[in-house]
ZADO-1210 file (C-alpha; in nm, 4 decimals, padded with zeros to 6 digits):
<atoms>
<atom x="10.4033" y="08.4442" z="02.3265" code="MET" pos="1"/>
<atom x="10.0561" y="08.5910" z="02.2671" code="SER" pos="2"/>
<atom x="09.7482" y="08.3780" z="02.3182" code="LYS" pos="3"/>
<atom x="09.6439" y="08.4503" z="01.9558" code="ASN" pos="4"/>
<atom x="09.9760" y="08.3100" z="01.8368" code="HIS" pos="5"/>
<atom x="09.9231" y="07.9968" z="02.0444" code="ARG" pos="6"/>
<atom x="09.5826" y="07.9436" z="01.8858" code="LEU" pos="7"/>
<atom x="09.7338" y="07.9947" z="01.5415" code="GLN" pos="8"/>
<atom x="10.0071" y="07.7405" z="01.6138" code="ARG" pos="9"/>
<atom x="09.7466" y="07.4876" z="01.7278" code="LEU" pos="10"/>
<atom x="09.5464" y="07.5459" z="01.4107" code="GLN" pos="11"/>
<atom x="09.8587" y="07.4886" z="01.2019" code="GLN" pos="12"/>
<atom x="09.9211" y="07.1584" z="01.3828" code="VAL" pos="13"/>
<atom x="09.5567" y="07.0639" z="01.3244" code="MET" pos="14"/>
<atom x="09.6019" y="07.1093" z="00.9497" code="VAL" pos="15"/>
<atom x="09.9228" y="06.9042" z="00.9545" code="GLN" pos="16"/>
<atom x="09.7629" y="06.6215" z="01.1557" code="THR" pos="17"/>
<atom x="09.4245" y="06.6332" z="00.9774" code="GLU" pos="18"/>
<atom x="09.2210" y="06.7216" z="01.2876" code="VAL" pos="19"/>
<atom x="08.9015" y="06.9195" z="01.2222" code="ASP" pos="20"/>
<atom x="08.8166" y="07.0160" z="01.5789" code="LEU" pos="21"/>
<atom x="08.9834" y="07.0276" z="01.9216" code="VAL" pos="22"/>
<atom x="08.7502" y="07.0203" z="02.2219" code="VAL" pos="23"/>
<atom x="08.8869" y="07.1123" z="02.5637" code="LEU" pos="24"/>
<atom x="08.7356" y="07.1416" z="02.9084" code="TRP" pos="25"/>
<atom x="08.8582" y="07.3999" z="03.1678" code="PRO" pos="26"/>
<atom x="09.2043" y="07.2461" z="03.1847" code="SER" pos="27"/>
<atom x="09.5624" y="07.3659" z="03.1612" code="ALA" pos="28"/>
<atom x="09.5307" y="07.3261" z="02.7829" code="ASN" pos="29"/>
<atom x="09.2418" y="07.5752" z="02.7789" code="TRP" pos="30"/>
<atom x="09.4365" y="07.8235" z="02.9941" code="ILE" pos="31"/>
<atom x="09.7436" y="07.7867" z="02.7734" code="TYR" pos="32"/>
<atom x="09.5469" y="07.8829" z="02.4630" code="LEU" pos="33"/>
<atom x="09.3336" y="08.1759" z="02.5846" code="VAL" pos="34"/>
<atom x="09.4673" y="08.2706" z="02.9283" code="GLY" pos="35"/>
<atom x="09.1581" y="08.2105" z="03.1418" code="HIS" pos="36"/>
<atom x="08.9185" y="07.9228" z="03.2018" code="ALA" pos="37"/>
<atom x="08.6028" y="07.9020" z="03.4141" code="PRO" pos="38"/>
<atom x="08.6043" y="07.6931" z="03.7294" code="ILE" pos="39"/>
<atom x="08.5559" y="07.3298" z="03.6310" code="ALA" pos="40"/>
<atom x="08.2520" y="07.1829" z="03.8018" code="VAL" pos="41"/>
<atom x="07.9908" y="06.9278" z="03.6943" code="GLU" pos="42"/>
<atom x="07.8342" y="07.1595" z="03.4342" code="ARG" pos="43"/>
<atom x="07.9614" y="07.0786" z="03.0805" code="PRO" pos="44"/>
<atom x="08.1952" y="07.3575" z="02.9672" code="THR" pos="45"/>
<atom x="08.3937" y="07.3469" z="02.6431" code="PHE" pos="46"/>
<atom x="08.6462" y="07.5418" z="02.4405" code="LEU" pos="47"/>
<atom x="08.6160" y="07.4437" z="02.0731" code="MET" pos="48"/>
<atom x="08.8913" y="07.5188" z="01.8224" code="VAL" pos="49"/>
<atom x="08.8529" y="07.4457" z="01.4518" code="SER" pos="50"/>
<atom x="09.1056" y="07.5312" z="01.1833" code="ARG" pos="51"/>
<atom x="08.9636" y="07.8820" z="01.1462" code="ASP" pos="52"/>
<atom x="08.7324" y="07.9534" z="01.4428" code="HIS" pos="53"/>
<atom x="08.7296" y="07.9471" z="01.8226" code="VAL" pos="54"/>
<atom x="08.4263" y="07.9443" z="02.0513" code="CYS" pos="55"/>
<atom x="08.3196" y="07.8317" z="02.3961" code="ALA" pos="56"/>
<atom x="08.0195" y="07.6713" z="02.5657" code="VAL" pos="57"/>
<atom x="07.9763" y="07.7800" z="02.9279" code="VAL" pos="58"/>
<atom x="07.7157" y="07.8082" z="03.2028" code="PRO" pos="59"/>
<atom x="07.5427" y="08.1447" z="03.1697" code="ALA" pos="60"/>
<atom x="07.6957" y="08.2857" z="03.4886" code="PHE" pos="61"/>
<atom x="08.0487" y="08.2354" z="03.3450" code="ASP" pos="62"/>
<atom x="07.9796" y="08.3957" z="03.0066" code="GLN" pos="63"/>
<atom x="08.0629" y="08.7616" z="03.0716" code="GLN" pos="64"/>
<atom x="08.3795" y="08.6994" z="03.2696" code="GLU" pos="65"/>
<atom x="08.5137" y="08.4674" z="03.0007" code="LEU" pos="66"/>
<atom x="08.4467" y="08.7302" z="02.7329" code="ILE" pos="67"/>
<atom x="08.6052" y="09.0048" z="02.9447" code="ASP" pos="68"/>
<atom x="08.9204" y="08.8069" z="03.0241" code="LYS" pos="69"/>
<atom x="08.9826" y="08.6411" z="02.6871" code="THR" pos="70"/>
<atom x="08.8170" y="08.8594" z="02.4252" code="GLY" pos="71"/>
<atom x="08.6466" y="08.5553" z="02.2742" code="LEU" pos="72"/>
<atom x="08.3700" y="08.6730" z="02.0435" code="ALA" pos="73"/>
<atom x="08.1613" y="08.3549" z="02.0375" code="ASP" pos="74"/>
<atom x="08.0645" y="08.2285" z="02.3817" code="VAL" pos="75"/>
<atom x="07.7459" y="08.0211" z="02.3889" code="PHE" pos="76"/>
<atom x="07.5750" y="08.0145" z="02.7262" code="ALA" pos="77"/>
<atom x="07.3226" y="07.7783" z="02.8807" code="TRP" pos="78"/>
<atom x="07.1352" y="07.7777" z="03.2102" code="ASP" pos="79"/>
<atom x="07.0349" y="07.4988" z="03.4429" code="ASP" pos="80"/>
<atom x="06.6739" y="07.5000" z="03.3229" code="ALA" pos="81"/>
<atom x="06.7694" y="07.4508" z="02.9554" code="GLN" pos="82"/>
<atom x="07.0720" y="07.2302" z="02.9907" code="GLY" pos="83"/>
<atom x="07.3661" y="07.2422" z="02.7470" code="PRO" pos="84"/>
<atom x="07.2407" y="07.0607" z="02.4296" code="PRO" pos="85"/>
<atom x="07.1267" y="07.3701" z="02.2373" code="ALA" pos="86"/>
<atom x="07.4430" y="07.5655" z="02.3229" code="ALA" pos="87"/>
<atom x="07.6663" y="07.2746" z="02.2192" code="ILE" pos="88"/>
<atom x="07.4826" y="07.2412" z="01.8869" code="LYS" pos="89"/>
<atom x="07.5150" y="07.6145" z="01.8138" code="LYS" pos="90"/>
<atom x="07.8840" y="07.6132" z="01.9014" code="ALA" pos="91"/>
<atom x="07.9604" y="07.3159" z="01.6783" code="LEU" pos="92"/>
<atom x="07.7754" y="07.4789" z="01.3912" code="HIS" pos="93"/>
<atom x="07.9708" y="07.8031" z="01.4476" code="ARG" pos="94"/>
<atom x="08.3171" y="07.6462" z="01.4441" code="VAL" pos="95"/>
<atom x="08.2734" y="07.3731" z="01.1851" code="THR" pos="96"/>
<atom x="07.9350" y="07.4037" z="01.0191" code="GLY" pos="97"/>
<atom x="07.8744" y="07.0598" z="01.1748" code="GLU" pos="98"/>
<atom x="08.1143" y="06.9051" z="00.9192" code="LYS" pos="99"/>
<atom x="08.3484" y="06.7196" z="01.1503" code="VAL" pos="100"/>
<atom x="08.5314" y="06.4014" z="01.0604" code="GLN" pos="101"/>
<atom x="08.8091" y="06.3991" z="01.3188" code="THR" pos="102"/>
<atom x="08.7881" y="06.5486" z="01.6665" code="MET" pos="103"/>
<atom x="09.0634" y="06.5674" z="01.9305" code="ALA" pos="104"/>
<atom x="08.9357" y="06.5582" z="02.2890" code="LEU" pos="105"/>
<atom x="09.1144" y="06.6812" z="02.6007" code="ASP" pos="106"/>
<atom x="09.2869" y="06.3802" z="02.7560" code="ASP" pos="107"/>
<atom x="09.1382" y="06.4500" z="03.1000" code="THR" pos="108"/>
<atom x="08.7866" y="06.5316" z="02.9798" code="LEU" pos="109"/>
<atom x="08.5410" y="06.4161" z="03.2516" code="PRO" pos="110"/>
<atom x="08.3070" y="06.1330" z="03.1566" code="PHE" pos="111"/>
<atom x="08.0024" y="06.3514" z="03.2250" code="GLY" pos="112"/>
<atom x="08.1275" y="06.6084" z="02.9741" code="TYR" pos="113"/>
<atom x="08.1827" y="06.3359" z="02.7158" code="LEU" pos="114"/>
<atom x="07.8248" y="06.2114" z="02.7634" code="LYS" pos="115"/>
<atom x="07.6982" y="06.5654" z="02.6975" code="ALA" pos="116"/>
<atom x="07.8939" y="06.5715" z="02.3697" code="LEU" pos="117"/>
<atom x="07.8030" y="06.2225" z="02.2484" code="GLU" pos="118"/>
<atom x="07.4655" y="06.3039" z="02.0846" code="PRO" pos="119"/>
<atom x="07.6388" y="06.5670" z="01.8706" code="HIS" pos="120"/>
<atom x="07.9430" y="06.3678" z="01.7534" code="ILE" pos="121"/>
<atom x="07.7991" y="06.0396" z="01.6297" code="CYS" pos="122"/>
<atom x="08.0270" y="05.8886" z="01.3664" code="GLY" pos="123"/>
<atom x="08.3100" y="06.1335" z="01.4367" code="VAL" pos="124"/>
<atom x="08.6563" y="05.9838" z="01.4749" code="GLN" pos="125"/>
<atom x="08.8076" y="06.0860" z="01.8084" code="THR" pos="126"/>
<atom x="09.1702" y="06.1315" z="01.9092" code="ARG" pos="127"/>
<atom x="09.3563" y="06.2683" z="02.2108" code="LEU" pos="128"/>
<atom x="09.4249" y="06.6413" z="02.2185" code="ALA" pos="129"/>
<atom x="09.7666" y="06.5727" z="02.3692" code="SER" pos="130"/>
<atom x="09.8855" y="06.4720" z="02.0220" code="GLU" pos="131"/>
<atom x="09.8736" y="06.8415" z="01.9348" code="ALA" pos="132"/>
<atom x="09.8894" y="07.0203" z="02.2697" code="MET" pos="133"/>
<atom x="10.2006" y="06.8449" z="02.3988" code="THR" pos="134"/>
<atom x="10.3951" y="06.9644" z="02.0950" code="VAL" pos="135"/>
<atom x="10.3001" y="07.3223" z="02.1785" code="LEU" pos="136"/>
<atom x="10.3387" y="07.3170" z="02.5559" code="ARG" pos="137"/>
<atom x="10.6553" y="07.1149" z="02.6155" code="ARG" pos="138"/>
<atom x="10.8788" y="07.4007" z="02.4931" code="THR" pos="139"/>
<atom x="10.8340" y="07.7066" z="02.7131" code="LYS" pos="140"/>
<atom x="10.8865" y="08.0628" z="02.5941" code="ASP" pos="141"/>
<atom x="11.1027" y="08.3061" z="02.7988" code="PRO" pos="142"/>
<atom x="10.7994" y="08.4475" z="02.9801" code="GLU" pos="143"/>
<atom x="10.6920" y="08.1005" z="03.0917" code="GLU" pos="144"/>
<atom x="11.0417" y="08.0145" z="03.2135" code="ILE" pos="145"/>
<atom x="11.0536" y="08.3434" z="03.4037" code="ALA" pos="146"/>
<atom x="10.7241" y="08.2504" z="03.5710" code="ALA" pos="147"/>
<atom x="10.8636" y="07.9113" z="03.6774" code="VAL" pos="148"/>
<atom x="11.1795" y="08.0824" z="03.8055" code="ARG" pos="149"/>
<atom x="10.9690" y="08.3245" z="04.0112" code="LYS" pos="150"/>
<atom x="10.7823" y="08.0354" z="04.1719" code="THR" pos="151"/>
<atom x="11.1112" y="07.8604" z="04.2466" code="ALA" pos="152"/>
<atom x="11.2395" y="08.1670" z="04.4297" code="ARG" pos="153"/>
<atom x="10.9232" y="08.1779" z="04.6391" code="LEU" pos="154"/>
<atom x="10.9665" y="07.8164" z="04.7529" code="ILE" pos="155"/>
<atom x="11.3313" y="07.8745" z="04.8339" code="GLU" pos="156"/>
<atom x="11.2554" y="08.1847" z="05.0416" code="ARG" pos="157"/>
<atom x="11.0216" y="07.9719" z="05.2509" code="VAL" pos="158"/>
<atom x="11.2799" y="07.6938" z="05.2852" code="LEU" pos="159"/>
<atom x="11.5155" y="07.9531" z="05.4321" code="GLU" pos="160"/>
<atom x="11.2649" y="07.9815" z="05.7186" code="LYS" pos="161"/>
<atom x="11.2677" y="07.6083" z="05.7913" code="ALA" pos="162"/>
<atom x="11.4269" y="07.6667" z="06.1310" code="ASP" pos="163"/>
<atom x="11.1086" y="07.8477" z="06.2409" code="THR" pos="164"/>
<atom x="10.8824" y="07.5447" z="06.1893" code="VAL" pos="165"/>
<atom x="11.1021" y="07.2552" z="06.3043" code="PHE" pos="166"/>
<atom x="11.1543" y="07.1464" z="06.6626" code="ARG" pos="167"/>
<atom x="11.1661" y="06.8073" z="06.8344" code="PRO" pos="168"/>
<atom x="10.8162" y="06.6644" z="06.8772" code="GLY" pos="169"/>
<atom x="10.6394" y="06.8668" z="06.6082" code="VAL" pos="170"/>
<atom x="10.4421" y="06.6387" z="06.3747" code="THR" pos="171"/>
<atom x="10.4649" y="06.6085" z="05.9979" code="GLU" pos="172"/>
<atom x="10.1155" y="06.7550" z="05.9724" code="LYS" pos="173"/>
<atom x="10.2022" y="07.0552" z="06.1869" code="GLN" pos="174"/>
<atom x="10.5107" y="07.1268" z="05.9785" code="VAL" pos="175"/>
<atom x="10.3015" y="07.0945" z="05.6610" code="GLU" pos="176"/>
<atom x="10.0424" y="07.3449" z="05.7856" code="LEU" pos="177"/>
<atom x="10.3085" y="07.5927" z="05.8956" code="ASN" pos="178"/>
<atom x="10.4916" y="07.5696" z="05.5637" code="LEU" pos="179"/>
<atom x="10.1664" y="07.6152" z="05.3735" code="LYS" pos="180"/>
<atom x="10.0932" y="07.9302" z="05.5720" code="ALA" pos="181"/>
<atom x="10.4379" y="08.0703" z="05.4884" code="LEU" pos="182"/>
<atom x="10.3969" y="07.9823" z="05.1199" code="LEU" pos="183"/>
<atom x="10.0590" y="08.1546" z="05.1002" code="LEU" pos="184"/>
<atom x="10.1932" y="08.4603" z="05.2807" code="GLU" pos="185"/>
<atom x="10.4705" y="08.4851" z="05.0205" code="ASP" pos="186"/>
<atom x="10.2256" y="08.4680" z="04.7290" code="GLY" pos="187"/>
<atom x="10.1707" y="08.1031" z="04.6391" code="ALA" pos="188"/>
<atom x="09.8448" y="08.0575" z="04.4452" code="GLU" pos="189"/>
<atom x="09.8150" y="07.6786" z="04.4782" code="THR" pos="190"/>
<atom x="09.9632" y="07.4284" z="04.7221" code="LEU" pos="191"/>
<atom x="09.9758" y="07.1037" z="04.5287" code="ASP" pos="192"/>
<atom x="10.2500" y="06.9249" z="04.7208" code="PHE" pos="193"/>
<atom x="10.3883" y="07.0081" z="05.0618" code="VAL" pos="194"/>
<atom x="10.5196" y="06.6676" z="05.1630" code="LEU" pos="195"/>
<atom x="10.6811" y="06.6359" z="05.5053" code="VAL" pos="196"/>
<atom x="10.8252" y="06.2871" z="05.5543" code="GLN" pos="197"/>
<atom x="11.0136" y="06.1779" z="05.8616" code="THR" pos="198"/>
<atom x="11.2235" y="05.8619" z="05.8512" code="ALA" pos="199"/>
<atom x="11.1130" y="05.5882" z="05.7837" code="PRO" pos="200"/>
<atom x="10.8131" y="05.7543" z="05.6114" code="ASN" pos="201"/>
<atom x="11.0528" y="05.9159" z="05.3641" code="SER" pos="202"/>
<atom x="11.1175" y="05.5687" z="05.2210" code="ALA" pos="203"/>
<atom x="10.7738" y="05.6025" z="05.0586" code="HIS" pos="204"/>
<atom x="10.8247" y="05.8623" z="04.7819" code="PRO" pos="205"/>
<atom x="10.4779" y="06.0197" z="04.8130" code="HIS" pos="206"/>
<atom x="10.3924" y="05.9669" z="05.1803" code="HIS" pos="207"/>
<atom x="10.1350" y="06.2230" z="05.2958" code="LEU" pos="208"/>
<atom x="10.2048" y="06.4125" z="05.6212" code="PRO" pos="209"/>
<atom x="10.0602" y="06.2492" z="05.9302" code="GLY" pos="210"/>
<atom x="10.1113" y="06.2214" z="06.3041" code="SER" pos="211"/>
<atom x="10.4753" y="06.1076" z="06.3036" code="ALA" pos="212"/>
<atom x="10.6922" y="06.3390" z="06.5130" code="ALA" pos="213"/>
<atom x="11.0223" y="06.5006" z="06.4204" code="VAL" pos="214"/>
<atom x="11.3118" y="06.3641" z="06.6281" code="LYS" pos="215"/>
<atom x="11.6591" y="06.4901" z="06.7025" code="GLU" pos="216"/>
<atom x="11.9075" y="06.3421" z="06.4528" code="GLY" pos="217"/>
<atom x="11.6330" y="06.2018" z="06.2263" code="GLU" pos="218"/>
<atom x="11.6231" y="06.3490" z="05.8733" code="PRO" pos="219"/>
<atom x="11.3022" y="06.4851" z="05.7209" code="VAL" pos="220"/>
<atom x="11.2296" y="06.4931" z="05.3468" code="LEU" pos="221"/>
<atom x="11.0534" y="06.8078" z="05.2217" code="LEU" pos="222"/>
<atom x="10.8955" y="06.8078" z="04.8739" code="ASP" pos="223"/>
<atom x="10.7228" y="07.1336" z="04.7803" code="ILE" pos="224"/>
<atom x="10.5405" y="07.2100" z="04.4538" code="ALA" pos="225"/>
<atom x="10.3310" y="07.5262" z="04.4302" code="VAL" pos="226"/>
<atom x="10.2376" y="07.7761" z="04.1593" code="SER" pos="227"/>
<atom x="10.2405" y="08.1508" z="04.1110" code="THR" pos="228"/>
<atom x="10.1208" y="08.3274" z="03.7992" code="GLY" pos="229"/>
<atom x="09.9819" y="07.9909" z="03.6904" code="GLY" pos="230"/>
<atom x="10.3261" y="07.8224" z="03.6701" code="TYR" pos="231"/>
<atom x="10.4753" y="07.5575" z="03.8961" code="TYR" pos="232"/>
<atom x="10.8162" y="07.4871" z="04.0412" code="ALA" pos="233"/>
<atom x="10.9043" y="07.1717" z="04.2332" code="ASP" pos="234"/>
<atom x="11.1853" y="07.1152" z="04.4810" code="ILE" pos="235"/>
<atom x="11.2888" y="06.8462" z="04.7295" code="THR" pos="236"/>
<atom x="11.5376" y="06.8991" z="05.0102" code="ARG" pos="237"/>
<atom x="11.6306" y="06.7186" z="05.3344" code="GLN" pos="238"/>
<atom x="11.6278" y="06.8762" z="05.6807" code="VAL" pos="239"/>
<atom x="11.7689" y="06.7363" z="06.0041" code="CYS" pos="240"/>
<atom x="11.7707" y="06.8583" z="06.3637" code="LEU" pos="241"/>
<atom x="12.1339" y="06.7843" z="06.4307" code="GLY" pos="242"/>
<atom x="12.3661" y="06.5570" z="06.2355" code="ARG" pos="243"/>
<atom x="12.2248" y="06.2259" z="06.1020" code="PRO" pos="244"/>
<atom x="12.4023" y="05.8911" z="06.1239" code="GLY" pos="245"/>
<atom x="12.6895" y="05.7809" z="05.8964" code="PRO" pos="246"/>
<atom x="12.4776" y="05.5516" z="05.6742" code="LYS" pos="247"/>
<atom x="12.2435" y="05.8376" z="05.5898" code="TYR" pos="248"/>
<atom x="12.5361" y="06.0638" z="05.5064" code="GLN" pos="249"/>
<atom x="12.6878" y="05.7985" z="05.2781" code="THR" pos="250"/>
<atom x="12.3618" y="05.7451" z="05.0887" code="VAL" pos="251"/>
<atom x="12.3066" y="06.1211" z="05.0677" code="TYR" pos="252"/>
<atom x="12.6428" y="06.1626" z="04.8965" code="ALA" pos="253"/>
<atom x="12.5468" y="05.8984" z="04.6369" code="ILE" pos="254"/>
<atom x="12.2184" y="06.0720" z="04.5529" code="VAL" pos="255"/>
<atom x="12.3979" y="06.4077" z="04.5403" code="ARG" pos="256"/>
<atom x="12.6498" y="06.2726" z="04.2868" code="ARG" pos="257"/>
<atom x="12.3720" y="06.1160" z="04.0782" code="ALA" pos="258"/>
<atom x="12.1755" y="06.4380" z="04.0653" code="GLN" pos="259"/>
<atom x="12.4787" y="06.6442" z="03.9681" code="GLU" pos="260"/>
<atom x="12.5747" y="06.3987" z="03.6939" code="ALA" pos="261"/>
<atom x="12.2183" y="06.4019" z="03.5605" code="ALA" pos="262"/>
<atom x="12.2274" y="06.7818" z="03.5453" code="LEU" pos="263"/>
<atom x="12.5530" y="06.7720" z="03.3509" code="GLU" pos="264"/>
<atom x="12.3959" y="06.5258" z="03.1053" code="ALA" pos="265"/>
<atom x="12.1382" y="06.7823" z="02.9903" code="VAL" pos="266"/>
<atom x="12.2460" y="06.8869" z="02.6410" code="THR" pos="267"/>
<atom x="12.0245" y="06.9983" z="02.3501" code="PRO" pos="268"/>
<atom x="11.9997" y="06.7267" z="02.0884" code="GLY" pos="269"/>
<atom x="12.0465" y="06.4366" z="02.3288" code="ARG" pos="270"/>
<atom x="11.7627" y="06.2020" z="02.4251" code="ALA" pos="271"/>
<atom x="11.5690" y="06.2719" z="02.7445" code="VAL" pos="272"/>
<atom x="11.6403" y="05.9142" z="02.8530" code="SER" pos="273"/>
<atom x="12.0128" y="05.9954" z="02.8854" code="ILE" pos="274"/>
<atom x="11.9334" y="06.1951" z="03.2009" code="ILE" pos="275"/>
<atom x="11.7647" y="05.8989" z="03.3684" code="ASP" pos="276"/>
<atom x="12.0335" y="05.6581" z="03.2511" code="ARG" pos="277"/>
<atom x="12.3080" y="05.8800" z="03.3909" code="THR" pos="278"/>
<atom x="12.1528" y="05.9151" z="03.7361" code="ALA" pos="279"/>
<atom x="12.0640" y="05.5472" z="03.7497" code="ARG" pos="280"/>
<atom x="12.4158" y="05.4502" z="03.6494" code="GLY" pos="281"/>
<atom x="12.5735" y="05.6388" z="03.9401" code="ILE" pos="282"/>
<atom x="12.3310" y="05.4865" z="04.1906" code="ILE" pos="283"/>
<atom x="12.3727" y="05.1351" z="04.0462" code="SER" pos="284"/>
<atom x="12.7529" y="05.1597" z="04.0593" code="GLU" pos="285"/>
<atom x="12.7198" y="05.2353" z="04.4302" code="ALA" pos="286"/>
<atom x="12.5207" y="04.9145" z="04.4787" code="GLY" pos="287"/>
<atom x="12.1914" y="05.0966" z="04.5370" code="MET" pos="288"/>
<atom x="12.0241" y="05.0394" z="04.1996" code="GLY" pos="289"/>
<atom x="11.7299" y="04.8325" z="04.3326" code="PRO" pos="290"/>
<atom x="11.6397" y="05.1161" z="04.5700" code="PHE" pos="291"/>
<atom x="11.5996" y="05.3815" z="04.2975" code="PHE" pos="292"/>
<atom x="11.2348" y="05.2982" z="04.2318" code="THR" pos="293"/>
<atom x="11.1088" y="05.6141" z="04.0594" code="THR" pos="294"/>
<atom x="11.1816" y="05.7921" z="03.7322" code="ARG" pos="295"/>
<atom x="11.4387" y="06.0729" z="03.7366" code="THR" pos="296"/>
<atom x="11.1968" y="06.3564" z="03.6679" code="GLY" pos="297"/>
<atom x="10.8896" y="06.5034" z="03.5021" code="HIS" pos="298"/>
<atom x="10.7999" y="06.8098" z="03.3034" code="GLY" pos="299"/>
<atom x="10.6114" y="07.0950" z="03.4639" code="LEU" pos="300"/>
<atom x="10.4672" y="07.4332" z="03.3755" code="GLY" pos="301"/>
<atom x="10.0954" y="07.5071" z="03.3912" code="LEU" pos="302"/>
<atom x="10.0661" y="07.1631" z="03.5537" code="GLU" pos="303"/>
<atom x="10.2850" y="07.0169" z="03.8232" code="VAL" pos="304"/>
<atom x="10.3282" y="06.6976" z="03.6186" code="HIS" pos="305"/>
<atom x="10.3360" y="06.7203" z="03.2396" code="GLU" pos="306"/>
<atom x="10.5583" y="06.5958" z="02.9555" code="PRO" pos="307"/>
<atom x="10.8371" y="06.5148" z="02.9136" code="PRO" pos="308"/>
<atom x="10.8792" y="06.2155" z="03.1419" code="SER" pos="309"/>
<atom x="11.2469" y="06.1903" z="03.2351" code="VAL" pos="310"/>
<atom x="11.2699" y="05.8135" z="03.2170" code="ALA" pos="311"/>
<atom x="11.4343" y="05.5286" z="03.0312" code="GLU" pos="312"/>
<atom x="11.2689" y="05.4756" z="02.6938" code="GLY" pos="313"/>
<atom x="11.1876" y="05.8397" z="02.6283" code="ASN" pos="314"/>
<atom x="11.3907" y="05.9120" z="02.3158" code="ASP" pos="315"/>
<atom x="11.2477" y="06.2614" z="02.2656" code="LEU" pos="316"/>
<atom x="11.5349" y="06.4982" z="02.1941" code="LEU" pos="317"/>
<atom x="11.6109" y="06.7748" z="02.4419" code="LEU" pos="318"/>
<atom x="11.5440" y="07.1210" z="02.3012" code="THR" pos="319"/>
<atom x="11.5953" y="07.4687" z="02.4506" code="PRO" pos="320"/>
<atom x="11.2876" y="07.5747" z="02.6455" code="GLY" pos="321"/>
<atom x="11.2008" y="07.2364" z="02.7925" code="MET" pos="322"/>
<atom x="11.1379" y="07.2554" z="03.1675" code="VAL" pos="323"/>
<atom x="11.1441" y="06.9529" z="03.3953" code="PHE" pos="324"/>
<atom x="11.2660" y="06.8216" z="03.7289" code="THR" pos="325"/>
<atom x="11.5751" y="06.6152" z="03.8014" code="ILE" pos="326"/>
<atom x="11.5114" y="06.4154" z="04.1174" code="GLU" pos="327"/>
<atom x="11.6938" y="06.0860" z="04.1618" code="PRO" pos="328"/>
<atom x="11.6398" y="05.9094" z="04.4924" code="GLY" pos="329"/>
<atom x="11.7218" y="05.6101" z="04.7058" code="ILE" pos="330"/>
<atom x="11.4459" y="05.4596" z="04.9206" code="TYR" pos="331"/>
<atom x="11.5399" y="05.2119" z="05.1932" code="LEU" pos="332"/>
<atom x="11.2218" y="05.0625" z="05.3383" code="GLN" pos="333"/>
<atom x="11.2074" y="05.0780" z="05.7171" code="GLY" pos="334"/>
<atom x="11.4985" y="05.3238" z="05.7324" code="GLU" pos="335"/>
<atom x="11.4798" y="05.6405" z="05.5219" code="PHE" pos="336"/>
<atom x="11.4492" y="05.7855" z="05.1731" code="GLY" pos="337"/>
<atom x="11.6590" y="06.0563" z="05.0115" code="ILE" pos="338"/>
<atom x="11.5560" y="06.2565" z="04.7053" code="ARG" pos="339"/>
<atom x="11.7272" y="06.5700" z="04.5748" code="ILE" pos="340"/>
<atom x="11.5090" y="06.7596" z="04.3288" code="GLU" pos="341"/>
<atom x="11.5590" y="07.0710" z="04.1206" code="ASP" pos="342"/>
<atom x="11.3484" y="07.2321" z="03.8516" code="THR" pos="343"/>
<atom x="11.5614" y="07.3019" z="03.5435" code="VAL" pos="344"/>
<atom x="11.5327" y="07.4502" z="03.1948" code="ALA" pos="345"/>
<atom x="11.7197" y="07.3375" z="02.8846" code="VAL" pos="346"/>
<atom x="11.9199" y="07.6244" z="02.7331" code="THR" pos="347"/>
<atom x="12.1105" y="07.6663" z="02.4072" code="GLU" pos="348"/>
<atom x="12.4290" y="07.5775" z="02.5918" code="GLY" pos="349"/>
<atom x="12.3036" y="07.3146" z="02.8338" code="GLY" pos="350"/>
<atom x="12.0924" y="07.3598" z="03.1444" code="VAL" pos="351"/>
<atom x="11.9829" y="07.6260" z="03.3934" code="GLU" pos="352"/>
<atom x="11.8836" y="07.5353" z="03.7464" code="ARG" pos="353"/>
<atom x="11.5694" y="07.7358" z="03.8160" code="LEU" pos="354"/>
<atom x="11.5826" y="07.6221" z="04.1788" code="THR" pos="355"/>
<atom x="11.9217" y="07.7514" z="04.2879" code="VAL" pos="356"/>
<atom x="11.9351" y="07.6777" z="04.6623" code="SER" pos="357"/>
<atom x="12.2086" y="07.4678" z="04.8226" code="ASP" pos="358"/>
<atom x="12.1539" y="07.0952" z="04.7695" code="ARG" pos="359"/>
<atom x="12.3427" y="06.9866" z="05.0801" code="GLU" pos="360"/>
<atom x="12.1548" y="06.8498" z="05.3822" code="LEU" pos="361"/>
<atom x="11.9951" y="07.1356" z="05.5782" code="MET" pos="362"/>
<atom x="12.1215" y="07.0830" z="05.9323" code="VAL" pos="363"/>
<atom x="11.9213" y="07.2950" z="06.1773" code="LEU" pos="364"/>
</atoms>
């Protein structure tokens, strides 16, 4: 989908929802609409979209690159000596003629940016930009899904090299650094999550790698989320030097069944919550319900976590093009945690696993 078409779709939604102006900072929303955003620092930087115009306010040193990479005609620059007030005023006049009743602001807009806007938006009703942007971004086009699939393949190529970074005595942190090096060598652009969690640290879903050492027969949870071409994939697998104990194998089989059942539950027209309910039902039937303490998944694309949330209570209907993770888990404090995670896309006929590697325990 062209960036111009994305802007046009946003403007159509703005008319439908009676929003006069959308103001974004250099976020994933900005990149989605025009393809490139300046580096977000403390200097106020805005993309402003009205129902018939688009312009930007940027530090002077970012002006030419933004024009070159996006083709935006109206980019208002300011330097550190002047400050941004004059540029913001000119931009608002250009996109709306200063007649703004309702403005939608980027949900993650920094407080300092908001303070820079405040003198210019007195009396304006404000809303969250996610009301419009989520509608646009939660359904991916084929090019976006291909980008996620490409990132998934990169992660899985690196996982195939797991035997080169694991040995008894190596620490979580050392494994993390070695995996990051392999990911960068293969083309990863960002390294948002490379979690390496030995038991019992794997019982904490988001434990950060530390000094704990890998031991023979002790499983290690690996959760990797990186991006290429701006798009993320996310995968969690378990590795073990040798065969783990029988309790671990029993719990692993429960999580494996739950994840497979959740995948089979993905059908266009059904509620997102069905996926969570299905996985949770399998784990509860096995007597492990209290130890499934997370949601079943999250959307991803230009961000590693974005809508939809795959959780109970989300009655949004599944539609082709949605991309999210399915990652049920069981977390036994003091012992171990097991999570099996794939990135998937909803298709016309059901679901496609974009991460296609074997979901069995990786015994090295």
